[in-house]
C-alpha positions in Angstrom: 35.4 56.7 -29.2 34.9 59.5 -26.7 35.6 59.5 -23.0 32.7 61.5 -21.8 33.7 61.5 -18.2 36.5 60.3 -15.9 36.4 59.9 -12.2 38.9 58.5 -9.6 36.9 56.7 -7.0 39.4 56.9 -4.2 37.5 54.9 -1.5 34.8 52.2 -1.4 32.3 52.7 -4.1 29.5 51.2 -6.1 32.1 49.0 -7.9 34.7 48.0 -5.4 36.1 48.4 -1.9 39.4 49.6 -3.2 40.4 52.6 -5.4 39.4 52.5 -9.0 39.2 54.7 -12.1 35.8 55.1 -13.8 35.6 56.2 -17.4 32.3 56.7 -19.2 33.0 55.8 -22.8 30.7 56.8 -25.6 31.2 55.1 -29.0 27.6 55.6 -30.2 27.4 55.4 -34.0 30.8 53.8 -34.4 31.0 50.9 -36.8 32.6 47.6 -35.7 36.3 47.3 -36.4 37.2 43.8 -37.4 40.7 42.8 -36.3 40.9 45.4 -33.5 41.5 42.9 -30.8 44.2 41.0 -32.8 46.1 44.2 -33.5 46.1 45.1 -29.8 47.2 41.7 -28.8 50.1 41.9 -31.3 51.2 45.1 -29.5 50.6 43.7 -26.0 51.5 40.0 -26.3 52.0 39.4 -22.5 48.4 39.9 -21.5 46.8 37.4 -19.2 45.0 34.5 -20.9 41.7 35.9 -19.6 42.3 39.3 -21.1 43.6 37.8 -24.4 40.5 35.7 -24.7 38.3 38.8 -24.3 40.3 40.7 -26.9 40.7 38.0 -29.5 37.4 38.7 -31.2 36.9 42.3 -30.0 35.7 44.7 -32.6 34.4 47.6 -30.4 36.5 50.3 -28.9 34.7 50.5 -25.5 35.1 46.7 -25.0 38.9 46.9 -25.7 39.6 49.8 -23.4 39.5 48.1 -20.0 42.0 45.2 -20.7 44.4 47.6 -22.4 44.4 50.0 -19.5 45.0 47.2 -17.0 47.9 45.8 -19.1 49.5 49.2 -19.5 49.4 49.6 -15.7 51.0 46.2 -15.2 53.8 47.0 -17.7 54.4 50.3 -15.9 55.0 48.4 -12.6 51.8 49.5 -10.9 49.2 46.8 -11.6 45.6 47.2 -10.6 43.7 44.5 -8.8 40.4 44.2 -10.7 38.4 45.7 -13.6 35.0 45.5 -15.3 33.1 47.0 -18.2 29.4 47.7 -17.6 27.0 48.4 -20.4 23.5 49.6 -20.2 20.9 48.5 -22.8 19.1 51.8 -22.3 22.3 53.7 -23.5 23.5 51.8 -26.6 27.1 52.6 -27.4 27.9 53.8 -23.9 29.9 51.8 -21.4 31.2 52.4 -17.9 34.8 51.1 -17.8 36.1 50.5 -14.3 39.8 49.8 -13.6 41.4 49.2 -10.3 44.7 51.0 -9.7 47.8 51.2 -7.4 48.9 54.7 -8.4 46.3 57.2 -9.4 48.5 59.2 -11.7 49.6 56.0 -13.6 45.9 55.0 -14.0 45.0 58.3 -15.5 48.0 58.2 -17.9 47.2 54.6 -18.8 43.7 55.5 -19.7 44.9 58.3 -22.1 47.5 56.0 -23.6 45.0 53.2 -24.0 42.5 55.5 -25.7 45.2 56.7 -28.2 46.3 53.1 -28.7 42.8 51.8 -29.5 42.2 54.7 -31.8 45.5 54.1 -33.7 44.6 50.4 -34.1 41.2 51.2 -35.4 42.6 53.4 -38.2 45.1 51.5 -38.3 48.4 53.4 -38.0 51.8 52.8 -36.4 52.1 53.2 -32.6 55.2 54.2 -30.7 54.4 52.0 -27.7 58.0 52.0 -26.3 58.0 55.7 -25.7 54.5 55.5 -24.1 55.6 52.7 -21.8 58.8 54.7 -20.8 56.5 57.6 -19.9 54.2 55.4 -17.8 57.1 53.8 -16.0 58.6 57.2 -15.2 55.2 58.3 -13.8 55.1 55.2 -11.7 58.5 55.8 -10.3 57.8 59.5 -9.7 54.7 58.7 -7.6 55.6 55.4 -6.0 55.6 55.1 -2.2 59.0 54.5 -0.8 59.9 51.0 0.3 60.2 51.9 4.0 57.0 53.9 4.0 55.2 51.1 2.1 56.3 48.6 4.7 54.9 50.7 7.6 51.6 51.3 5.7 51.3 47.5 5.0 51.8 46.8 8.7 49.2 49.4 9.6 46.6 48.0 7.2 47.2 44.5 8.5 46.3 45.7 11.9 43.2 47.6 10.6 44.7 51.0 11.1 43.4 53.4 8.4 45.8 55.6 6.4 45.5 58.7 4.4 48.0 60.2 1.9 47.9 63.8 2.9 48.9 65.2 -0.5 49.1 63.6 -3.9 52.8 64.3 -4.3 54.5 64.1 -0.9 55.3 60.8 0.9 53.5 62.2 4.0 50.8 59.9 5.5 48.3 60.0 8.3 47.8 56.8 10.2 44.6 56.6 12.2 41.9 59.2 12.3 41.0 62.4 14.3 42.5 62.7 17.7 44.0 59.2 17.6 46.0 59.8 14.4 49.8 59.6 13.9 51.8 61.0 11.0 54.5 59.3 9.1 57.1 60.3 6.5 59.3 57.4 5.6 60.3 56.3 9.1 60.1 59.7 10.7 56.9 59.8 12.8 54.9 62.6 14.3 56.5 61.6 17.6 60.0 62.1 16.3 61.7 64.9 18.2 62.9 67.7 15.9 65.8 68.5 18.2 66.8 64.8 18.2 66.8 64.8 14.4 69.1 67.8 14.5 71.4 66.0 17.0 71.5 62.9 14.8 72.5 64.9 11.8 75.5 66.3 13.7 77.7 63.3 14.0 80.2 64.9 16.4 77.5 66.1 18.7 76.0 62.6 18.6 79.3 61.0 19.5 79.8 63.4 22.4 76.4 62.7 23.9 76.8 59.0 23.5 80.2 59.1 25.1 78.8 61.0 28.1 76.1 58.3 28.3 78.6 55.5 28.5 78.1 54.2 25.0 81.2 53.0 23.2 82.1 55.3 20.3 85.3 55.8 18.2 87.6 58.6 19.1 87.8 61.5 16.7 87.2 65.2 16.0 85.6 67.6 13.6 87.8 69.5 11.1 87.4 72.1 8.4 90.8 72.1 6.8 93.0 69.4 5.3 95.8 70.2 7.7 93.5 69.6 10.7 92.4 66.3 9.1 96.0 65.1 8.7 96.8 66.2 12.3 93.8 64.1 13.5 95.3 61.1 11.6 98.6 61.5 13.4 96.9 62.0 16.8 94.7 58.9 16.4 97.8 56.9 15.3 96.0 54.4 13.1 93.6 54.1 10.2 90.8 56.6 10.2 87.3 57.0 8.7 86.7 60.4 7.0 83.1 61.5 6.5 80.9 64.7 6.3 79.6 65.9 9.6 76.0 65.9 8.4 76.0 63.3 5.7 73.6 60.4 5.2 73.2 57.2 3.2 77.0 56.7 3.2 77.6 59.8 1.0 81.1 61.2 1.2 82.4 58.4 3.5 85.9 56.9 3.1 87.1 54.2 5.4 90.5 52.8 6.4 92.5 55.9 5.5 96.1 55.1 6.7 98.3 57.8 5.0 98.2 61.6 4.6 97.5 61.1 0.9 94.5 58.8 1.7 93.2 61.5 4.1 93.7 64.2 1.4 91.5 62.3 -1.1 88.9 61.4 1.5 88.8 65.0 2.9 88.1 66.4 -0.6 85.4 63.7 -1.2 83.7 64.4 2.2 83.7 68.2 1.6 81.5 67.7 -1.5 78.7 67.0 1.0 79.5 69.5 3.7 82.1 72.0 4.9 82.7 70.2 8.3 84.3 66.8 8.2 84.8 64.1 10.9 88.0 62.3 11.2 87.6 59.4 13.6 89.2 56.1 14.6 88.6 53.4 12.1 87.0 50.5 13.9 88.0 47.2 12.5 85.3 44.7 11.8 81.9 44.3 10.1 79.3 47.0 9.5 76.0 46.3 11.4 72.7 48.3 11.6 70.4 47.9 14.5 66.8 49.2 14.3 65.4 50.6 17.6 61.7 51.3 17.7 60.3 52.8 21.0 62.1 50.9 23.7 63.0 47.7 22.0 65.4 46.4 19.3 63.2 45.5 16.3 65.9 44.1 14.0 69.6 43.9 13.2 71.5 43.4 10.0 75.0 42.8 8.8 75.6 45.2 6.0 78.0 44.2 3.3 79.5 46.7 0.8 78.5 46.2 -2.8 80.6 43.5 -4.4 80.9 41.0 -7.2 82.5 37.6 -7.4 84.9 36.9 -10.2 84.4 34.0 -12.7 87.8 34.2 -14.4 86.2 35.3 -17.7 84.1 38.5 -17.2 85.4 42.0 -16.5 84.4 43.9 -13.4 82.2 46.1 -15.5 80.4 43.0 -17.0 80.0 41.4 -13.5 78.4 44.6 -12.2 76.1 44.8 -15.2 74.9 41.3 -14.5 74.4 42.1 -10.8 72.5 45.3 -11.6 70.2 43.3 -13.9 68.9 41.5 -10.8 65.1 42.3 -10.7 65.6 43.0 -7.0 67.8 46.0 -7.8 66.3 49.4 -8.8 67.1 53.1 -8.8 67.4 54.8 -5.5 64.9 53.3 -2.9 62.3 52.0 -5.4 63.2 48.3 -5.0 64.6 45.9 -2.4 68.2 46.6 -3.4 69.8 49.5 -5.2 71.9 49.3 -8.4 75.6 49.4 -7.8 77.0 52.7 -9.1 80.3 52.7 -11.1 81.4 56.2 -10.1 84.7 57.7 -9.0 84.4 56.2 -5.5 84.0 52.7 -7.0 87.1 53.3 -9.2 89.1 54.3 -6.1 88.0 51.3 -4.1 88.8 49.0 -7.1 92.3 50.7 -7.4 93.1 49.9 -3.8 92.4 46.2 -4.6 94.5 46.4 -7.8 91.6 46.4 -10.2 89.9 48.7 -12.7 86.6 48.3 -14.6 88.2 46.2 -17.4 90.1 43.9 -15.0 89.1 40.2 -15.1 89.1 38.9 -11.5 90.0 35.3 -10.9 87.2 32.8 -10.3 85.9 33.1 -6.8 87.7 36.4 -6.2 85.7 38.9 -3.9 85.8 42.4 -5.4 84.4 45.3 -3.4 83.0 48.4 -5.1 82.5 50.6 -2.0 84.1 51.1 1.3 80.8 51.6 3.1 78.0 49.1 3.3 74.9 51.3 2.8 72.0 49.7 0.8 71.5 53.0 -0.9 74.9 52.6 -2.6 74.4 49.0 -3.7 75.1 47.1 -0.5 73.4 43.9 0.8 72.2 42.8 4.2 72.0 39.6 6.2 69.7 39.4 9.2 71.5 38.9 12.6 68.7 39.9 15.0 68.9 36.7 17.0 72.6 37.0 17.6 72.5 40.3 19.6 73.6 39.9 23.2 71.4 41.6 25.8 74.2 44.1 26.6 74.3 45.2 23.0 70.5 45.6 22.8 70.6 47.7 25.9 73.4 49.9 24.5 71.5 50.5 21.3 68.3 51.4 23.2 70.2 53.8 25.4 71.8 55.3 22.4 68.5 56.0 20.7 67.0 57.4 24.0 70.1 59.6 24.6 69.7 61.2 21.2 65.9 61.4 21.7 64.7 59.4 18.7 61.6 57.2 18.8 62.8 55.3 15.7 66.6 55.1 15.2 69.1 53.2 13.1 72.2 52.4 15.1 75.3 51.8 13.1 77.8 49.5 14.8 81.2 48.3 13.7 82.7 45.2 15.5 84.3 41.9 14.6 81.3 39.8 15.7 77.9 41.1 16.6 77.3 38.0 18.7 79.9 39.1 21.3 79.6 42.0 23.7 80.8 45.3 22.1 83.2 46.4 24.8 85.0 43.0 24.9 86.0 43.3 21.2 86.5 47.1 21.1 83.5 47.7 18.9 81.5 50.8 19.0 78.6 52.9 17.6 79.7 55.0 14.7 76.4 56.7 13.9 72.8 57.1 15.1 70.4 57.8 12.2 67.0 59.4 12.2 64.6 58.2 9.4 66.5 54.9 9.0 65.7 52.8 6.0 64.1 49.5 6.9 64.2 47.5 3.6 67.3 45.7 4.7 65.3 44.3 7.6 62.1 43.6 5.6 63.9 42.0 2.7 67.4 40.8 3.8 69.6 39.1 1.1 70.1 36.3 3.6 68.5 35.4 6.9 65.1 35.8 8.5 63.0 38.8 7.3 61.9 41.1 10.1 58.7 43.1 9.9 60.3 46.4 10.8 57.2 48.2 9.6 55.1 46.4 12.1 57.6 47.3 14.9 57.3 51.0 14.0 53.4 50.7 14.0 53.6 48.9 17.4 55.7 51.7 18.8 53.3 54.3 17.5 50.0 52.7 18.5 50.6 50.0 21.1 47.4 48.0 21.0 45.3 50.8 19.6 43.8 50.7 16.1 44.0 54.5 15.6 40.3 54.8 14.9 37.8 57.2 16.3 34.1 56.3 16.3 32.6 57.1 12.9 28.8 57.2 12.1 27.9 57.5 8.4 24.4 58.7 7.6 22.7 58.3 4.2 19.2 58.2 2.8 17.0 60.2 0.4 15.6 62.5 3.0 16.5 63.5 6.6 20.3 63.0 6.4 21.3 66.4 7.7 18.9 66.6 10.6 19.8 63.0 11.7 23.5 63.8 11.4 23.2 67.0 13.5 21.0 65.2 16.1 23.7 62.6 16.6 26.5 65.2 16.6 24.7 67.3 19.1 24.2 64.4 21.5 27.9 63.4 21.3 29.1 67.0 21.9 26.8 67.3 24.9 28.4 64.1 26.2 31.8 65.8 26.1 33.3 64.5 22.9 34.8 66.8 20.3 32.7 66.0 17.3 33.3 66.6 13.6 30.2 66.5 11.4 29.7 66.9 7.6 26.3 68.1 6.3 24.7 69.7 3.2 25.4 73.1 4.9 29.1 72.6 5.8 31.8 71.0 7.9 31.6 71.6 11.7 34.4 70.8 14.1 33.3 70.9 17.8 30.4 73.1 16.9 32.3 75.6 14.7 31.7 75.7 11.0 35.0 75.6 9.2 33.7 75.0 5.7 30.4 76.2 4.1 28.5 74.6 1.3 27.4 71.1 0.4 29.9 69.0 2.3 28.6 65.5 1.9 31.3 64.0 -0.2 34.8 62.6 -0.1 36.9 65.7 0.6 34.7 67.0 3.4 34.7 63.6 5.2 38.5 63.6 4.9 38.6 67.0 6.4 36.9 65.7 9.5 38.9 62.5 9.7 42.2 64.4 9.3 41.4 66.9 12.0 43.4 66.2 15.3 40.6 67.9 17.2 37.9 65.3 16.5 37.1 62.5 18.9 33.9 61.4 17.1 32.9 61.8 13.5 29.4 62.0 12.0 29.5 62.0 8.2 26.4 62.8 6.2 27.1 60.8 3.0 25.1 61.7 -0.1 24.5 59.7 -3.3 26.6 62.2 -5.3 29.6 61.9 -3.1 29.6 58.1 -3.3 29.3 58.1 -7.1 31.8 60.9 -7.7 34.7 60.0 -5.4 33.7 56.9 -3.3 33.9 57.0 0.5 36.6 58.7 2.4 36.7 55.8 4.9 37.3 52.1 4.6 35.0 51.3 7.5 32.6 53.1 9.7 31.4 51.9 13.1 27.7 52.5 12.5 25.9 53.1 9.2 22.5 54.7 9.1 20.2 54.3 6.1 17.1 56.4 6.6 15.0 55.7 3.5 15.2 55.3 -0.2 12.8 57.0 -2.6 12.9 58.5 -6.1 15.3 61.4 -6.3 18.2 62.2 -8.6 17.3 59.4 -11.0 18.6 59.5 -14.5 22.0 60.9 -13.2 25.3 59.1 -13.0 24.0 55.9 -14.5 21.4 55.5 -11.7 17.9 55.2 -13.3 15.7 53.3 -10.9 15.0 53.4 -7.2 16.5 49.9 -6.9 19.8 51.2 -8.4 19.7 54.1 -6.0 19.2 51.7 -3.1 22.4 49.9 -4.3 24.3 53.1 -4.1 23.0 53.7 -0.5 23.9 50.2 0.4 27.6 51.0 -0.1 27.5 52.7 3.3 25.8 49.7 5.0 28.5 47.4 3.5 31.3 49.4 5.2 29.9 49.2 8.8 32.0 47.1 11.1 29.7 47.2 14.2 26.1 48.0 13.3 23.7 49.2 10.7 20.6 51.3 11.6 17.8 50.7 9.1 14.2 51.9 8.6 11.9 49.0 9.2 9.2 50.7 7.2 11.2 51.0 4.0 11.4 47.9 1.9 14.8 48.9 0.3 16.3 49.4 3.8 14.9 46.1 5.0 16.5 44.3 2.0 19.9 45.7 3.0 19.6 44.0 6.4 19.9 40.5 4.8 23.1 41.4 2.9 25.4 42.5 5.7 28.7 40.9 6.7 28.6 38.4 9.6 28.9 40.0 13.0 27.4 43.3 11.9 24.4 44.1 14.1 21.1 45.4 12.6 19.1 47.9 14.6 15.7 48.8 13.2 13.6 51.9 13.8 10.0 52.4 13.1 7.2 55.0 13.7 4.8 52.1 13.9 5.3 50.1 17.0 3.4 47.2 15.4 5.6 47.1 12.3 6.0 43.4 11.4 9.7 43.7 10.4 10.5 45.3 13.8 8.4 42.9 15.8 10.1 39.8 14.2 13.5 41.4 14.8 12.8 42.0 18.5 11.3 38.5 18.9 14.7 37.2 17.8 16.5 39.2 20.4 17.5 42.1 18.2 17.6 45.7 19.2 15.4 48.5 17.8 13.8 51.9 18.5 10.2 52.7 17.9 7.4 55.2 18.7 4.5 54.4 21.0 2.1 56.9 22.4 4.3 59.8 21.6 7.2 58.1 23.4 10.5 57.0 21.9 11.1 53.4 23.2 14.4 51.6 23.1 14.0 47.8 22.8 16.6 45.1 23.5 14.8 41.8 23.0 12.3 41.5 25.8 13.4 44.7 27.5 11.6 47.9 26.4 12.7 51.3 27.9 10.9 54.6 27.5 13.4 57.3 26.5 11.5 60.6 26.2 8.2 62.1 25.0 8.8 63.4 21.4 6.6 66.4 22.2 9.4 67.7 24.4 11.8 67.8 21.3 11.7 71.2 19.6 12.6 69.7 16.2 9.3 67.7 16.2 7.1 70.8 16.4 5.3 69.3 19.4 5.0 66.0 17.8 3.6 67.2 14.4 6.8 66.6 12.4 6.7 62.9 12.1 9.7 62.9 9.7 11.8 64.5 12.4 10.5 61.9 14.9 11.7 59.2 12.4 15.1 61.0 12.3 15.3 61.1 16.0 14.5 57.4 16.2 17.4 56.7 13.8 19.7 59.0 15.8 18.8 57.2 19.0 19.5 53.9 17.4 22.9 55.1 16.2 23.8 56.4 19.6 22.8 53.2 21.3 25.0 51.3 18.8 28.0 53.4 19.6 27.6 52.8 23.4 25.8 56.0 24.7 23.6 55.7 27.7 19.9 56.4 27.8 20.3 59.6 29.8 22.9 61.0 27.3 20.7 60.1 24.3 17.6 61.7 25.9 19.5 64.9 26.8 20.8 65.2 23.3 17.5 64.7 21.5 15.6 66.9 23.9 17.9 69.9 23.6 18.4 69.9 19.8 16.8 72.9 18.1 16.1 72.8 14.4 16.1 76.5 13.6 17.8 78.6 11.0 20.9 78.9 13.2 21.4 75.2 14.1 19.8 73.4 11.2 19.2 75.8 8.4 16.6 75.0 5.7 15.2 72.1 7.6 11.6 72.8 8.8 12.6 76.2 10.1 9.4 77.9 11.4 8.6 81.6 11.4 5.7 83.8 12.2 4.9 86.3 9.4 2.0 88.5 10.4 0.1 85.7 12.0 0.8 83.2 9.3 3.1 80.2 10.2 5.7 79.8 7.5 7.6 76.5 7.3 10.9 77.0 5.4 12.4 73.8 4.1 14.9 72.4 1.6 12.3 69.8 0.3 12.9 69.0 -3.3 11.4 65.6 -4.0 8.0 64.0 -3.8 8.6 62.2 -0.5 9.8 65.3 1.2 6.8 67.4 0.1 4.4 64.7 1.2 6.0 64.7 4.7 6.0 68.4 4.9 2.3 68.7 4.0 1.4 66.1 6.6 3.3 68.0 9.3 1.8 71.4 8.3 -1.7 69.9 8.2 -1.3 68.9 11.8 -0.4 72.5 12.8 -3.5 74.3 11.6 -7.2 73.8 11.2 -7.0 76.5 8.5 -5.7 76.4 4.9 -2.4 75.0 3.8 -0.6 76.9 1.1 2.5 75.5 -0.8 5.1 77.6 -2.5 7.0 74.9 -4.4 9.7 74.2 -6.9 12.1 71.5 -7.8 15.6 71.3 -9.4 15.7 71.1 -13.1 18.0 68.1 -13.4 15.2 65.7 -12.4 13.5 63.7 -15.1 10.2 64.9 -16.6 8.2 62.1 -15.0 9.7 62.8 -11.6 8.8 66.5 -11.8 5.3 65.6 -12.7 5.0 63.3 -9.7 6.3 66.1 -7.5 3.5 68.3 -8.8 0.9 65.6 -8.3 2.1 65.0 -4.7 1.9 68.7 -3.9 -1.6 68.9 -5.3 -2.6 66.1 -2.9 -1.1 67.7 0.1 -1.9 71.5 -0.2 -5.0 73.6 -0.5 -3.3 76.3 -2.6 -0.2 76.1 -4.8 2.2 78.7 -6.1 4.8 77.2 -8.4 8.1 79.0 -8.9 11.5 78.1 -10.4 14.9 77.9 -8.7 17.8 75.9 -10.2 16.8 75.0 -13.8 20.1 73.2 -14.4 20.1 73.4 -18.2 16.4 73.6 -18.8 14.7 76.6 -20.4 12.8 79.1 -18.2 9.3 78.0 -17.4 9.9 74.3 -18.4 10.2 73.0 -14.8 7.2 75.0 -13.7 5.1 73.6 -16.6 5.9 70.0 -15.6 5.1 70.7 -11.9 1.8 72.3 -13.1 1.0 69.3 -15.3 1.4 67.0 -12.2 -0.8 69.3 -10.1 -3.5 69.2 -12.8 -3.3 65.4 -12.8 -4.2 65.7 -9.1 -7.3 67.7 -10.2 -5.6 70.9 -9.0 -6.4 74.0 -11.2 -8.1 77.3 -11.5 -7.6 79.9 -8.7 -6.0 77.3 -6.5 -2.9 77.0 -8.8 -0.7 79.9 -9.8 2.7 80.2 -11.4 5.2 82.9 -10.4 8.6 82.0 -11.7 10.4 84.6 -9.5 10.9 83.2 -6.0 10.1 86.6 -4.2 6.9 87.1 -6.2 5.9 83.5 -5.5 6.3 83.9 -1.7 4.4 87.2 -1.8 1.6 85.5 -3.9 1.5 82.6 -1.4 1.3 84.9 1.6 -1.5 86.9 -0.1 -3.6 83.7 -0.1 -3.1 83.2 3.6 -5.1 84.5 6.6 -3.8 84.5 10.2 -3.8 80.9 11.4 -3.0 79.5 8.0 0.3 77.7 7.3 2.5 78.4 4.3 5.1 75.8 3.3 8.0 77.3 1.3 9.8 74.3 -0.3 13.1 73.9 -2.2 14.4 77.0 -0.3 18.1 77.7 -0.6 18.6 80.9 1.6 16.7 82.7 4.3 17.1 85.9 2.2 14.6 84.5 -0.2 12.0 84.9 2.5 13.2 88.1 4.1 13.5 89.9 0.8 10.1 88.8 -0.3 8.4 90.2 2.8 10.6 93.3 3.4 8.6 95.7 1.3 5.4 95.1 3.3 6.8 93.8 6.6 10.3 95.3 7.2 10.2 94.7 11.0 9.3 91.0 10.5 12.1 90.6 7.9 14.6 92.1 10.3 13.4 89.9 13.2 13.7 86.7 11.0 17.2 87.8 10.0 18.2 88.3 13.6 16.8 84.8 14.5 19.0 83.3 11.8 22.3 84.7 13.2 
């Protein structure tokens, strides 16, 4: 079995709305392996009943892979939500295995492990599954999202706020998109003041500021020597707490130090975590944590130090082992609770109670293992939110605001949190930036509080963090339509991000160059804080290779579906290509713009979610699909007497004359009129007014500078040259129709096509060109694995099927020679169409030897 290809589909894709791993598995020629499934089940006996039933009689490697990958992910602690195996009768022995995942790195490792496991069972040979599972679990722990971060993300998703993990390794997330985004790392937000974090990490400065603000705090001082610490004990005249000045998570803290010897041990312990040490009044009572988000108290918990209860039989060590076996306890912050450490601090705390690890406490005896109550050292929490008096709430909010934190953990010590603090001589001992919230989300006792939701509410209020997003797909016209929409939105004053085949543009400036119609480019726009409106050209390849970069778009535009790129990525028919394009339509949350003159687009209109509006566009005002839609009160855009008309049920409004739009070549370029209709419909769906739409369409120029390789028109010594990216039959047919409308003279085509198209598709392109042009010169561009001359021969075969031959058909494999040969066939007034162009230099270098001034002029126009 060979894994021919592996892809992580990180967003909505052809297979699912959630992330999944796609593996193309090739086991062609492999003999069936009786007993394969039984051997795998013996190794993985805890599989679900459904998976076990599938494996029970399995004899083929590609059929076994999917359930094994899913089971390995589950055993690693990072289960995926769904899976499937798709076979194609046209490709015997090949399968597309799709596995949902929670952690991408675990899914990749599980696929490798599963492949090795299946191979070993086929031989058969011994398998060290335990080691493999240990490695998978370690990978899961290494890449897991922290509990607090996960709680905030879950709350954001519940409210429909999108999120992006900004790097694969860091726990840094973006909530929301574009200019409405917020950033989050654990419970530190992008709004968290850096100076405030510094203040909170300096416990003495925190106490000073709180004291000045009238907040009750324990008396104390900062010291750097043991002598100073012991003098502080004498001055405070009572038990003290000793802790590092800038510690966290209870590290280095010792409480209730009553003697100089106690302070000596505590001072040495604190200095392991920092040179400066605080010695402060030990407040008697319980340890509480209050979470403040924005200007409200979100939750409060009574934190209890880690402890065990004696049974009269077991040692302290055994009791701790039993408690640590609780599934709720894990290492660090990976679970609801943390395992109780048996370290030197635990031994000291036990000693003060008269115990050691081998002591057997009496039945019911309460044995503490820490002086502090932090969850990170094994403590537990009980919710007490409803007990807080208004005065205590106000004190906590004032404390957070005094320090300057938008999210703060306020540590309080008092006898009873239900009583006012001052009345019982309680006080605030610390204010924490980046407070853990799992104690509030998952208390050991009491009512769980959605602290993650409280943080999200403080960040976003009632906003959903989304900017308007328009996604544009189709076989032809995507780039021009995307740029038309983006031009109109910029003209209306919105900072617009747009992705196209030519690059990524932020507010009119190209920041990336190249084919930017996939996942990463869309993420670049959505992650930019300088974008108020996003227009995302979304190509077939991007959907199939990585999935979408967005969970939802406001408006999806599907322009057309025709034969192109077939035979690639498991897509062999136009119907299957339409299914890929439909992924965009399925993600629209407000509206979908569809071509009423394309049967595949029309079919999508019947499959949308409830509440999603359909807007049809059509060049033919009498299109029956459009008319029926309008009769039912739907909205649409159509062309009538050279005028774009917006229709809303019975109301029809003229928008503008298409002949005033430069990109339509005075109305000759009907494909660009169709693109303008689609753009107008998308702008209507996103709430733009008629005047804004008309201004945008009328002022858009499709030249080499603003829309390169899309019907760029040049004059070369009296010959009109149309330079275009056209590379499929539909595009060549549309170009020929446009060019024919521009001249009463001859029409010459200089044509090519990419070599990764199927033979039959290349023949059809040749036949289409023969039908549209008077003269043809065939050249070659990107052969993509084919031998030189092979693509041209197939195009010529198609042209000959169209009865095109003799002097009217010529082959010049070199692009410059082909352009020169085409121009040689033209007279002033004729039109030459140069298709499948990739750079303006192809044209300028071809004409420079005979027309250097014209070449220089064209280069200047392109800048």
